[in-house]
C-alpha positions as CSV (number, residue, x, y, z in Angstrom):
1,X,-25.2,2.4,-26.7
2,X,-25.2,0.6,-23.0
3,X,-22.0,2.4,-22.7
4,X,-23.0,5.8,-23.9
5,X,-25.6,5.5,-21.2
6,X,-23.0,4.9,-18.4
7,X,-21.1,8.0,-19.5
8,X,-24.4,10.3,-19.6
9,X,-25.1,8.6,-15.7
10,X,-22.0,8.9,-14.9
11,X,-20.5,12.5,-16.4
12,X,-16.8,12.8,-17.6
13,X,-13.9,10.5,-16.6
14,X,-11.2,13.5,-17.0
15,X,-12.0,14.8,-13.3
16,X,-11.1,14.3,-9.9
17,X,-13.0,11.1,-9.8
18,X,-14.1,8.1,-11.4
19,X,-17.5,8.8,-12.9
20,X,-19.6,9.9,-9.7
21,X,-18.0,8.1,-7.3
22,X,-14.0,9.5,-6.4
23,X,-11.6,7.2,-4.8
24,X,-10.7,9.3,-1.9
25,X,-15.0,9.4,-1.2
26,X,-15.0,5.5,-1.0
27,X,-13.5,5.0,3.1
28,X,-10.9,2.1,3.1
29,X,-12.0,-1.0,5.8
30,X,-9.7,-2.4,8.4
31,X,-6.7,-4.3,7.5
32,X,-6.5,-8.3,8.6
33,X,-3.0,-7.0,10.9
34,X,-1.6,-4.1,12.2
35,X,0.7,-1.8,10.1
36,X,3.9,-1.8,12.3
37,X,5.0,1.5,13.3
38,X,7.5,2.3,10.5
39,X,4.7,1.6,7.9
40,X,2.3,3.4,9.5
41,X,4.8,6.5,9.5
42,X,5.4,6.1,5.9
43,X,2.1,6.1,4.8
44,X,1.5,9.1,6.7
45,X,4.1,10.9,5.5
46,X,3.1,10.1,2.4
47,X,-0.6,11.3,2.9
48,X,0.1,14.5,4.3
49,X,3.1,15.4,1.4
50,X,-0.3,14.3,-1.4
51,X,-2.3,17.0,-0.2
52,X,0.5,19.8,-0.7
53,X,2.2,18.0,-3.7
54,X,0.8,15.5,-5.9
55,X,3.5,14.0,-7.7
56,X,5.6,14.1,-4.8
57,X,3.4,12.2,-2.9
58,X,2.7,10.1,-5.8
59,X,6.7,9.1,-5.4
60,X,6.3,8.2,-1.9
61,X,3.5,5.9,-2.5
62,X,5.5,4.5,-5.0
63,X,8.1,4.0,-3.0
64,X,6.4,2.9,-0.1
65,X,5.0,0.1,-2.3
66,X,8.0,-0.9,-3.4
67,X,9.5,-1.1,0.0
68,X,6.1,-3.2,1.7
69,X,4.6,-4.5,-0.8
70,X,2.6,-7.2,1.9
71,X,1.7,-3.7,4.2
72,X,-1.9,-3.3,5.1
73,X,-1.7,-0.7,4.3
74,X,-0.1,-1.7,0.2
75,X,-3.8,-1.5,-1.3
76,X,-4.5,1.6,0.6
77,X,-1.2,3.5,-0.8
78,X,-2.2,1.9,-4.6
79,X,-5.8,3.7,-4.3
80,X,-3.9,6.5,-3.4
81,X,-2.2,6.6,-6.2
82,X,-5.1,5.8,-8.2
83,X,-6.6,8.8,-6.7
84,X,-3.4,11.4,-7.2
85,X,-3.4,10.2,-11.0
86,X,-7.1,11.0,-11.3
87,X,-6.3,14.7,-9.8
88,X,-3.9,15.1,-12.5
89,X,-6.8,14.0,-15.3
90,X,-4.3,10.5,-16.0
91,X,-7.5,7.8,-16.1
92,X,-4.5,5.8,-17.7
93,X,-2.3,6.0,-14.7
94,X,-5.4,5.5,-12.2
95,X,-6.0,2.2,-14.3
96,X,-3.0,1.2,-13.6
97,X,-3.3,1.4,-9.7
98,X,-6.5,0.2,-9.6
99,X,-5.4,-3.0,-12.1
100,X,-2.7,-3.7,-9.1
101,X,-5.5,-3.5,-6.5
102,X,-7.6,-5.7,-8.3
103,X,-4.1,-8.3,-9.3
104,X,-2.4,-7.9,-5.9
105,X,-4.9,-7.4,-3.8
106,X,-8.0,-9.3,-4.3
107,X,-8.9,-9.6,-1.4
108,X,-8.8,-6.6,0.0
109,X,-11.8,-4.0,0.7
110,X,-10.5,-1.4,-1.9
111,X,-10.1,-4.5,-4.7
112,X,-14.2,-3.8,-5.0
113,X,-14.6,-0.3,-5.1
114,X,-11.6,-1.0,-7.9
115,X,-13.3,-3.4,-9.8
116,X,-16.3,-0.6,-9.5
117,X,-14.3,2.2,-10.5
118,X,-12.4,-0.5,-13.4
119,X,-15.5,-1.7,-14.7
120,X,-16.8,2.5,-15.1
121,X,-13.7,3.4,-17.1
122,X,-13.9,0.1,-19.4
123,X,-17.8,0.7,-20.0
124,X,-17.0,4.3,-21.3
125,X,-14.2,3.0,-23.7
126,X,-17.2,0.5,-25.1
127,X,-15.4,-2.3,-23.3
128,X,-19.0,-3.4,-22.0
129,X,-17.6,-7.5,-21.4
130,X,-14.7,-6.3,-19.4
131,X,-16.7,-3.8,-17.6
132,X,-19.8,-6.7,-16.9
133,X,-16.8,-9.1,-15.7
134,X,-15.3,-6.8,-13.4
135,X,-18.8,-6.0,-11.9
136,X,-19.8,-9.6,-11.5
137,X,-16.7,-10.1,-9.0
138,X,-18.3,-7.2,-6.9
139,X,-19.1,-7.6,-3.5
140,X,-21.5,-5.3,-3.0
141,X,-21.6,-5.8,0.7
142,X,-18.1,-4.3,1.0
143,X,-18.7,-0.9,-0.5
144,X,-19.9,2.0,0.5
145,X,-23.5,3.8,-0.2
146,X,-21.8,5.9,-3.0
147,X,-19.7,2.7,-4.6
148,X,-22.7,0.7,-4.4
149,X,-24.8,3.3,-6.5
150,X,-22.4,3.4,-8.7
151,X,-22.3,-0.3,-9.0
152,X,-25.5,-0.3,-9.6
153,X,-25.7,2.6,-12.1
154,X,-23.3,0.0,-14.1
155,X,-25.2,-2.7,-14.2
156,X,-28.3,-0.9,-15.1
157,X,-26.6,0.9,-17.9
158,X,-24.2,-2.3,-19.0
159,X,-27.6,-4.5,-19.2
160,X,-28.5,-6.4,-21.8
161,X,-32.1,-7.8,-20.7
162,X,-34.5,-4.7,-20.0
163,X,-36.1,-6.4,-17.1
164,X,-32.8,-6.8,-15.6
165,X,-31.8,-3.2,-16.5
166,X,-34.8,-1.9,-14.1
167,X,-33.9,-4.1,-11.7
168,X,-30.0,-2.4,-11.1
169,X,-32.1,1.0,-11.5
170,X,-34.6,-0.2,-8.8
171,X,-31.8,-1.0,-6.6
172,X,-30.0,2.0,-7.3
173,X,-33.1,4.2,-6.2
174,X,-33.8,2.0,-3.1
175,X,-30.3,3.1,-1.6
176,X,-30.6,6.6,-2.4
177,X,-33.8,6.0,-0.8
178,X,-31.3,4.6,2.1
179,X,-29.4,7.0,2.2
180,X,-31.9,9.7,2.9
181,X,-33.5,8.1,5.9
182,X,-30.7,7.5,7.2
183,X,-29.1,11.4,6.7
184,X,-32.3,12.5,8.4
185,X,-32.1,10.1,11.4
186,X,-28.8,11.2,11.7
187,X,-30.0,15.2,12.3
188,X,-30.2,16.6,15.7
């Protein structure tokens, strides 16, 4: 089945990260407005605490979102909550935070990564139509290479048409080759 193929390609979902990409491996684009000092400080504290104590980090990020729902860091806080949930093997909790990003912050860069990760979860759970719907809304130019590769892999695994599946596999392979070339040029 297409969903089974995606699961085999991307590995287990109960580990840190969804599929082949953890949330923390997906850097965020810059916000449209600068966070004010209070927002920035509160976010930094939650980030530091979350590295040492995941539960307390979650509490602080939830508090941040409650107090600053319109902050340019709000979608980043939800992304951190998704990552912390995944670190606790709480896929349902992570999915909730990813859905919040897609619903409440649909134009932020995190929304595209959230759609990819949610699509992987949906595919793994056999909800192929929902996975495809999420993927069709992804703006590939806003994804980093790892997230784009995962999206290509998901599209290939979910494709009903063999030609489409091959085309997505070619895109994934091309992205890998480009990454390797860039890594070689970065090496002194």
